[in-house]
C-alpha positions as CSV (number, residue, x, y, z in Angstrom):
1,M,66.3,100.7,98.7
2,E,65.2,98.6,95.8
3,E,68.4,99.5,93.8
4,I,70.5,98.4,96.8
5,Q,68.6,95.1,97.0
6,D,69.2,94.6,93.2
7,N,73.0,95.1,93.7
8,I,73.0,92.6,96.5
9,Q,71.2,90.0,94.4
10,F,73.3,90.6,91.3
11,Q,74.6,87.4,89.7
12,V,76.5,86.9,86.4
13,T,74.3,84.6,84.2
14,D,75.1,82.9,81.0
15,E,72.2,84.8,79.4
16,L,73.7,88.2,80.5
17,I,77.2,87.3,79.2
18,E,75.8,86.1,75.9
19,K,73.8,89.3,75.5
20,V,76.9,91.5,76.2
21,E,79.0,89.4,73.7
22,I,76.4,89.7,71.0
23,L,76.3,93.5,71.5
24,V,80.0,93.7,71.4
25,E,80.2,91.5,68.3
26,D,77.5,93.6,66.5
27,Q,79.3,96.8,67.6
28,K,76.0,98.1,69.2
29,G,77.8,100.5,71.5
30,N,74.7,102.6,72.5
31,E,72.7,99.5,73.4
32,L,75.6,98.1,75.4
33,K,76.1,101.4,77.3
34,E,72.4,101.5,78.1
35,L,72.6,97.9,79.4
36,L,75.7,98.4,81.5
37,N,74.8,101.8,82.9
38,D,72.2,100.1,85.1
39,F,74.9,98.1,86.9
40,H,77.3,99.0,89.7
41,H,80.9,99.3,88.6
42,A,81.8,96.2,90.8
43,D,79.1,94.2,88.9
44,I,80.5,95.4,85.5
45,A,84.0,94.3,86.6
46,E,82.5,90.8,87.4
47,I,81.0,90.8,83.9
48,L,84.3,91.7,82.3
49,D,85.9,88.8,84.2
50,E,83.8,86.4,82.1
51,L,84.6,88.1,78.7
52,N,87.6,87.5,76.5
53,L,90.3,90.2,76.5
54,D,89.2,91.9,73.2
55,D,85.6,92.2,74.4
56,A,86.6,93.5,77.8
57,V,88.9,96.1,76.2
58,Y,86.0,97.2,73.9
59,V,83.7,97.7,76.9
60,I,86.4,99.7,78.8
61,K,87.0,102.0,75.7
62,L,83.3,102.4,75.2
63,L,82.2,103.6,78.7
64,D,83.1,106.9,80.3
65,S,86.3,107.1,82.2
66,E,84.5,108.2,85.3
67,L,82.9,104.8,85.4
68,T,85.7,102.7,83.8
69,S,88.3,104.0,86.3
70,D,86.3,102.4,89.1
71,I,85.8,99.2,87.1
72,L,89.5,98.9,86.6
73,M,90.1,99.0,90.4
74,E,87.7,96.1,90.9
75,L,89.3,93.8,88.4
76,D,91.8,91.1,89.3
77,E,95.4,92.5,89.0
78,D,96.3,90.1,86.1
79,D,93.1,91.0,84.2
80,R,93.7,94.7,84.7
81,E,97.3,94.4,83.5
82,D,96.1,92.7,80.3
83,I,93.5,95.4,79.6
84,L,96.0,98.2,80.4
85,K,98.4,96.7,77.8
86,N,95.7,97.3,75.2
87,L,95.1,101.0,76.2
88,S,97.2,103.9,75.0
89,A,99.1,106.0,77.4
90,K,96.5,108.8,76.8
91,E,93.6,106.5,77.6
92,I,95.2,105.2,80.8
93,A,95.9,108.8,81.8
94,E,92.2,109.6,81.4
95,E,91.3,106.7,83.6
96,V,93.9,107.8,86.2
97,E,92.6,111.4,86.4
98,E,89.3,110.1,87.6
99,L,90.8,108.2,90.5
100,D,91.9,109.3,94.0
101,T,95.7,109.6,94.1
102,D,96.2,106.3,96.0
103,D,94.2,104.3,93.5
104,A,95.8,106.2,90.6
105,T,99.2,105.4,91.9
106,D,98.4,101.7,92.2
107,I,97.4,101.7,88.6
108,I,100.5,103.4,87.4
109,A,102.8,101.3,89.6
110,E,101.6,98.2,87.9
111,L,102.9,99.5,84.5
112,P,106.5,99.0,83.2
113,E,108.8,101.9,84.0
114,E,108.8,103.4,80.4
115,R,105.0,103.2,80.2
116,Q,104.7,104.9,83.6
117,E,106.6,107.9,82.3
118,A,104.5,108.0,79.2
119,V,101.2,107.9,81.2
120,I,102.3,110.5,83.7
121,S,103.3,112.9,80.9
122,Q,99.7,112.6,79.6
123,I,98.1,113.7,82.9
124,E,96.8,117.2,82.4
125,D,96.0,118.1,86.0
126,E,99.5,119.2,87.2
127,E,98.6,118.9,90.9
128,H,97.2,115.4,90.5
129,K,100.4,114.5,88.5
130,A,102.7,115.8,91.2
131,E,100.9,114.0,94.0
132,I,101.0,110.7,92.0
133,Q,104.8,111.1,91.4
134,E,105.3,111.8,95.1
135,L,103.3,108.6,96.1
136,L,105.3,106.5,93.7
137,T,108.5,107.2,95.7
138,Y,107.1,105.3,98.8
139,D,107.5,101.5,99.3
140,D,104.2,99.7,98.6
141,D,104.1,98.1,102.1
142,T,104.4,101.4,104.0
143,A,101.9,104.0,105.1
144,G,103.2,106.2,102.3
145,G,102.4,103.5,99.8
146,L,98.8,103.3,101.1
147,M,97.9,107.0,101.6
148,A,95.9,109.3,99.4
149,K,96.6,113.0,99.1
150,E,93.0,113.9,99.1
151,L,91.9,115.3,102.5
152,V,90.3,118.3,104.2
153,K,92.7,120.4,106.3
154,V,92.2,123.8,108.0
155,Y,94.6,126.2,109.7
156,E,94.4,126.8,113.4
157,T,94.2,130.6,112.9
158,W,91.1,130.5,110.8
159,T,87.7,131.3,112.1
160,V,84.8,128.9,111.9
161,A,83.0,131.0,109.3
162,G,86.1,131.3,107.1
163,C,86.9,127.6,107.6
164,L,83.4,126.6,106.3
165,R,83.9,128.6,103.2
166,R,87.3,127.2,102.4
167,I,86.5,123.5,103.1
168,R,83.7,123.5,100.6
169,G,86.3,123.7,97.9
170,Q,88.5,121.1,99.4
171,A,85.6,118.6,100.0
172,T,84.8,118.4,96.3
173,E,88.0,116.6,95.8
174,V,87.4,114.1,98.6
175,T,85.1,111.1,98.2
176,R,84.2,111.0,101.9
177,V,85.0,113.4,104.7
178,H,85.9,111.4,107.8
179,S,87.7,114.1,109.7
180,I,89.0,117.6,109.2
181,Y,92.7,117.9,110.1
182,V,94.1,121.0,111.7
183,V,97.6,122.2,110.9
184,D,99.7,125.2,111.9
185,K,101.4,127.7,109.5
186,E,104.2,125.2,108.9
187,E,101.7,122.5,107.8
188,K,102.4,120.4,110.9
189,L,99.5,118.3,112.2
190,I,98.3,119.6,115.6
191,G,94.7,118.4,115.9
192,R,91.4,117.4,114.3
193,L,87.8,118.4,113.9
194,S,84.6,116.5,113.3
195,L,81.9,118.0,111.2
196,K,79.7,118.2,114.2
197,D,82.3,120.3,116.1
198,L,82.4,122.7,113.2
199,I,78.7,123.0,112.7
200,V,77.8,123.7,116.3
201,A,80.6,126.1,116.9
202,K,80.1,129.8,116.8
203,S,81.1,131.5,113.5
204,D,83.6,133.8,115.0
205,Q,85.4,131.2,117.1
206,K,89.0,130.2,116.1
207,I,89.7,126.7,114.9
208,A,92.4,126.4,117.6
209,D,89.8,126.9,120.3
210,I,87.5,124.0,119.1
211,A,90.1,121.6,117.7
212,K,90.9,118.3,119.5
213,D,94.6,117.8,119.9
214,N,94.4,114.0,120.7
215,V,94.7,113.0,117.0
216,D,95.9,109.6,116.1
217,Y,98.4,109.4,113.2
218,V,101.0,107.3,111.6
219,N,104.4,108.0,110.1
220,V,104.8,107.8,106.4
221,N,107.4,105.1,106.8
222,D,105.4,102.9,109.1
223,D,104.8,99.3,107.9
224,E,101.3,98.8,106.5
225,E,100.5,96.0,109.0
226,D,101.3,98.4,111.9
227,V,98.9,100.9,110.4
228,A,96.2,98.3,110.2
229,K,96.7,97.4,113.9
230,V,96.5,101.1,114.9
231,M,93.3,101.6,112.9
232,A,91.8,98.4,114.2
233,K,92.7,99.1,117.8
234,Y,91.1,102.6,117.8
235,D,88.2,101.8,115.4
236,L,89.3,104.5,113.0
237,E,87.7,105.0,109.6
238,A,90.7,107.1,108.4
239,I,94.0,108.1,109.9
240,P,96.4,111.0,108.9
241,V,99.9,110.3,107.7
242,V,102.9,112.6,108.7
243,D,106.6,112.7,108.1
244,D,109.3,112.9,110.7
245,N,108.7,116.6,111.1
246,Q,105.0,116.0,111.8
247,T,104.0,117.6,108.5
248,L,100.7,116.4,107.3
249,L,101.2,114.4,104.0
250,G,97.9,112.6,103.4
251,R,95.4,110.1,104.9
252,I,94.7,106.4,104.9
253,T,91.1,105.2,104.8
254,I,89.5,102.0,106.0
255,D,89.0,100.5,102.5
256,D,92.8,100.5,102.0
257,I,93.3,98.7,105.3
258,V,90.7,96.1,104.4
259,D,92.7,95.3,101.3
260,V,95.9,95.0,103.5
261,L,94.1,92.7,105.9
262,K,92.7,90.6,103.0
263,E,96.1,90.2,101.4
264,E,97.7,89.3,104.7
265,A,95.0,86.8,105.5
266,E,95.5,85.2,102.0
267,K,99.3,85.1,102.5
268,D,99.0,83.5,106.0
269,Y,96.5,81.0,104.7
270,Q,98.9,79.9,102.0
271,L,101.8,79.7,104.4
272,A,99.7,77.6,106.8
273,A,99.0,75.3,103.8
274,G,102.7,75.0,103.0
275,I,102.7,77.4,100.0
276,T,105.8,79.7,100.1
277,Q,104.8,82.2,97.4
278,D,101.8,84.3,96.5
279,V,100.1,82.2,93.9
280,E,96.5,81.8,92.6
281,A,94.6,78.9,91.1
282,D,95.1,80.3,87.5
283,D,98.8,80.6,87.7
284,S,101.0,78.3,85.6
285,I,102.0,74.8,86.7
286,I,105.6,75.8,87.0
287,E,104.7,78.7,89.4
288,L,102.4,76.5,91.5
289,T,105.0,73.8,91.7
290,R,107.7,76.3,92.7
291,A,105.4,77.5,95.5
292,R,104.3,74.1,96.8
293,L,107.4,71.9,96.4
294,P,109.7,73.2,99.2
295,W,107.2,72.3,102.0
296,L,106.3,69.0,100.3
297,F,110.0,68.2,100.2
298,L,110.1,69.0,104.0
299,G,107.3,66.6,104.4
300,L,109.2,63.9,102.5
301,I,112.2,64.4,104.7
302,G,110.0,64.2,107.8
303,G,108.6,60.9,106.5
304,V,112.1,59.5,106.0
305,G,113.0,60.7,109.5
306,A,109.9,58.8,110.9
307,F,110.9,55.7,109.0
308,I,114.5,55.8,110.4
309,I,113.0,56.2,114.0
310,M,110.6,53.3,113.6
311,E,113.2,51.1,112.1
312,G,115.3,51.7,115.3
313,F,112.5,50.2,117.3
314,Q,112.2,47.1,115.2
315,K,112.4,44.9,118.3
316,A,109.5,46.7,119.9
317,F,107.4,45.9,116.8
318,D,108.4,42.3,116.9
319,S,107.3,42.0,120.6
320,Y,104.2,44.2,120.6
321,K,102.8,44.4,117.0
322,V,99.9,46.5,118.4
323,L,102.2,49.4,118.8
324,F,102.5,49.6,115.0
325,F,98.7,50.0,114.6
326,F,98.6,53.0,116.9
327,T,101.5,54.9,115.3
328,P,99.2,56.8,112.9
329,L,96.9,57.9,115.8
330,I,100.0,59.1,117.8
331,A,101.4,61.0,114.8
332,A,97.9,62.5,113.9
333,M,97.3,63.7,117.6
334,A,100.8,65.3,117.7
335,G,100.1,67.2,114.4
336,N,96.6,68.2,115.4
337,V,97.6,69.6,118.8
338,G,100.6,71.4,117.4
339,V,98.6,73.1,114.7
340,Q,95.9,74.1,117.1
341,S,98.4,75.6,119.5
342,S,100.3,77.5,116.8
343,A,97.1,78.7,115.2
344,I,96.0,80.3,118.5
345,I,99.3,82.0,119.0
346,V,99.6,83.2,115.4
347,Q,96.1,84.7,115.6
348,G,97.0,86.4,118.9
349,L,100.2,87.8,117.4
350,A,98.4,89.1,114.4
351,N,95.8,90.8,116.6
352,D,98.5,92.1,118.9
353,D,96.7,90.2,121.7
354,V,99.8,88.1,122.9
355,K,101.4,89.8,125.8
356,G,103.9,88.8,128.4
357,S,106.8,86.4,128.4
358,I,107.3,83.3,126.3
359,N,107.7,81.3,129.5
360,H,104.3,82.3,130.7
361,R,102.7,81.2,127.4
362,L,104.6,77.9,127.5
363,I,103.5,77.0,131.0
364,K,99.9,77.8,130.2
365,E,100.0,75.7,127.1
366,M,101.7,72.9,128.9
367,L,98.9,72.8,131.5
368,L,96.2,73.0,128.9
369,A,97.9,70.2,126.9
370,T,98.3,68.1,130.0
371,L,94.5,68.4,130.8
372,N,93.5,67.5,127.2
373,G,96.0,64.7,127.1
374,I,94.8,63.1,130.3
375,I,91.2,63.2,129.2
376,L,92.0,61.6,125.8
377,A,94.4,59.1,127.3
378,L,91.8,57.8,129.8
379,F,89.5,57.1,126.9
380,L,92.3,55.5,124.9
381,F,93.5,53.4,127.9
382,L,90.0,51.9,128.3
383,F,89.8,51.1,124.6
384,V,93.2,49.4,124.3
385,W,92.7,47.5,127.6
386,A,89.3,46.3,126.4
387,W,90.6,45.4,122.9
388,E,94.0,43.9,123.8
389,K,93.3,42.6,127.3
390,D,96.8,43.8,128.3
391,F,97.2,46.4,131.1
392,S,100.8,47.2,130.3
393,T,100.2,47.9,126.6
394,A,97.2,50.1,127.4
395,L,99.3,52.0,130.0
396,A,102.2,52.5,127.7
397,I,100.2,53.8,124.7
398,S,98.1,56.1,127.0
399,I,101.1,57.6,128.8
400,S,102.8,58.1,125.4
401,L,99.8,60.0,124.2
402,V,99.9,62.4,127.2
403,A,103.6,63.0,126.7
404,V,103.2,63.5,122.9
405,I,100.3,66.0,123.3
406,I,102.2,68.1,125.9
407,V,105.4,68.2,123.7
408,A,103.3,69.1,120.6
409,G,101.5,71.9,122.5
410,I,104.9,73.3,123.6
411,I,106.4,73.2,120.2
412,G,103.2,74.6,118.6
413,T,103.4,77.5,121.1
414,F,107.1,78.1,121.1
415,I,107.9,78.2,117.4
416,P,105.5,81.0,116.3
417,L,106.5,83.1,119.4
418,F,110.1,82.5,118.6
419,L,109.6,83.5,114.9
420,G,107.6,86.5,115.8
421,K,110.3,87.8,118.1
422,R,112.7,87.6,115.2
423,G,110.6,89.4,112.7
424,I,109.7,86.2,110.7
425,D,106.0,85.7,109.8
426,P,104.8,83.2,112.4
427,A,102.1,82.0,110.0
428,I,104.7,79.7,108.6
429,A,104.5,77.7,111.9
430,T,100.9,76.7,111.4
431,G,101.5,74.5,108.4
432,P,103.6,71.5,107.3
433,F,106.5,72.7,109.5
434,I,104.7,72.1,112.7
435,T,102.9,69.0,111.5
436,T,106.1,67.4,110.3
437,S,108.2,68.3,113.3
438,N,105.5,67.0,115.7
439,D,105.1,63.8,113.7
440,I,108.8,63.0,114.1
441,F,109.0,64.0,117.8
442,G,105.6,62.2,118.5
443,I,106.8,58.9,117.0
444,L,110.2,59.2,118.8
445,I,108.5,59.8,122.2
446,Y,105.8,57.2,121.6
447,F,108.3,54.4,121.0
448,W,110.7,55.5,123.7
449,I,108.0,55.6,126.4
450,A,106.6,52.2,125.2
451,K,110.0,50.7,125.2
452,M,110.6,51.9,128.8
453,I,107.2,50.8,130.2
454,L,107.1,47.5,128.4
455,V,110.8,46.8,129.0
456,I,111.5,45.7,125.4
């Protein structure tokens, strides 16, 4: 319990980094190993992030592959790539052999093609090598690209006693046994067992008699996001992967799905912020500019559009200058309502909670926007009337606000639903696209209604 508490409280300090750097500089390998062996592999990865490349490579080469293989998986991809460039094919192969096949495949997939072949040729475990080569054939964003080959499977014809003897050998290759999968003689998945089922069963019972046939599974070609939805829906810690013939190929565990969800959340967050490419704070100025500029340019076009609209209502400005001062408020409310509406829909689409027709959603959002708009407009009406002492102006601005909020809510609901129906990531609709479009529509509606009511 004390060790767990220490891990939770771990923090990289300047003193610790300085100590590690001194030990590396003085080539005191034994003292450095003694120091680092007390830390969790994730903590050591955090330490390596603070070291320069040469020192990090020294530490990786110093420690045992059983530990450094886990450390490499915790590192940022760019840092890991730099370290791997400084390791020989043999050294990388030693790291890979300590990893489960899914993690080993991820490491090798990051290497250039020629280097991949060199590393694979250095792997001594022929079964491990063959499994990695198989996993490399699947697309990264599919169930096949996520799965590991390590699992525990039994045949339906085995007895419980024979099954227990055989799975002991299999279980040594599996980090955690979530379920035992049952296959027929053709290796087709037909059921599953829990450890409890196996332990309480009589030793002479057939596996077929105690196996549960309601096993959830995914196809090897299924998209990784669909796999994540299935596992989330049924609260699964692991799920088997089969091919089109129902042959059991591997399994996907919850840690892989957490990584998928994290990556998807980061991508959606960047899209919502108007960043079109997967970038990080440490990327080059050119890469960051390339990712940001398209949506910024869209915002510029939107601003020009708003200018053209406002210029068309020059007469309204001349007669009622107060309209000009409420333009930012109208534009801001349109953008805010649109982003709120789209964010709820995008979240629902991501969680697979959005059901029914688009029309039903639009009607519901229109009613919600109307209620919110009326409440806000009443407050705004009283403020403008009290400030300007002009009933018509207060009425025009307030009615405009209600109309703008309703339209913004409809646009914010319709666009992500429309994009989702066509297989386009709806997260794109929560950012500058919605804000800019609603700004333009909001200003147009605002001045048009004001002109109609005030008879300008």
